[in-house]
C-alpha positions in Angstrom: -10.3 -0.6 13.5 -8.0 -2.6 11.3 -4.3 -2.0 10.7 -3.1 -3.1 7.2 0.6 -3.3 6.8 2.4 -4.2 3.5 6.1 -4.4 2.8 7.6 -4.6 -0.7 11.0 -4.9 -2.4 11.4 -3.2 -5.7 12.8 -4.7 -8.9 14.7 -1.9 -10.8 17.7 -0.6 -8.8 18.0 2.4 -11.1 14.4 3.5 -10.5 13.7 2.5 -6.9 13.3 6.1 -5.6 11.1 7.1 -8.5 8.9 4.0 -8.2 8.7 4.3 -4.4 7.6 7.9 -4.8 4.9 6.9 -7.3 3.7 4.2 -5.0 3.5 6.7 -2.1 1.4 9.1 -4.2 -0.9 6.5 -5.5 -1.5 4.6 -2.3 -1.9 7.6 -0.1 -4.3 9.1 -2.7 -6.8 6.3 -2.0 -7.8 8.0 1.3 -11.1 9.7 0.6 -11.7 7.5 -2.5 -12.1 4.1 -0.9 -14.9 4.0 1.7 -13.6 3.0 5.2 -9.9 3.8 4.4 -9.2 6.1 7.3 -5.5 6.7 6.8 -2.6 5.5 4.7 1.2 6.2 5.1 3.9 5.0 2.7 7.6 5.3 3.5 10.8 4.4 1.8 12.6 1.7 3.8 16.2 2.0 4.8 16.5 -1.5 6.3 14.8 -4.7 5.4 12.2 -3.8 2.7 12.3 -1.0 0.1 8.7 0.4 0.7 6.2 0.1 3.6 2.5 0.9 3.7 0.7 1.3 7.0 -3.1 1.9 6.6 -6.0 2.1 9.0 -9.4 1.0 8.0 -12.7 1.2 9.8 -13.2 -2.5 10.2 -12.7 -5.9 8.5 -15.6 -5.2 6.1 -13.8 -2.0 5.0 -10.6 -4.0 4.4 -12.6 -6.3 2.1 -14.0 -3.3 0.2 -10.5 -1.8 -0.1 -9.0 -5.0 -1.5 -11.5 -5.1 -4.4 -12.2 -1.4 -4.9 -11.5 -0.4 -8.5 -9.3 2.5 -7.5 -7.1 0.1 -5.4 -7.0 -2.4 -8.2 -5.7 0.3 -10.6 -2.9 1.2 -8.1 -2.2 -2.5 -7.6 -1.5 -2.9 -11.3 1.3 -0.3 -11.0 2.7 -1.7 -7.8 2.8 -5.2 -9.1 4.7 -4.0 -12.2 7.6 -2.6 -10.0 7.9 -5.1 -7.1 9.8 -8.4 -6.6 8.5 -9.3 -3.2 5.5 -8.5 -1.0 4.5 -9.4 2.6 1.5 -8.2 4.5 -0.2 -8.4 7.9 -3.6 -7.3 9.0 -4.8 -7.0 12.6 -7.6 -5.5 14.7 -6.7 -2.7 17.1 
């Protein structure tokens, strides 16, 4: 199993809650769509970063499929349009 963690800061202060909610809906909605994506949780940060994603994938191959999957690429377009900063970490567990 692979844990995929991503942290973002959002750009528009007036729409942070709305954009975070849309990110949550879109990212969590990929479970059952992207093969090998076992779970996905998105939360609104209260310290450090604005939004956090914690996903579990079947293995490293599933992570590679997730990264390039058309549904994920569509979500990524929205996410990239509302963020100012992104950091990530992937690890086996």
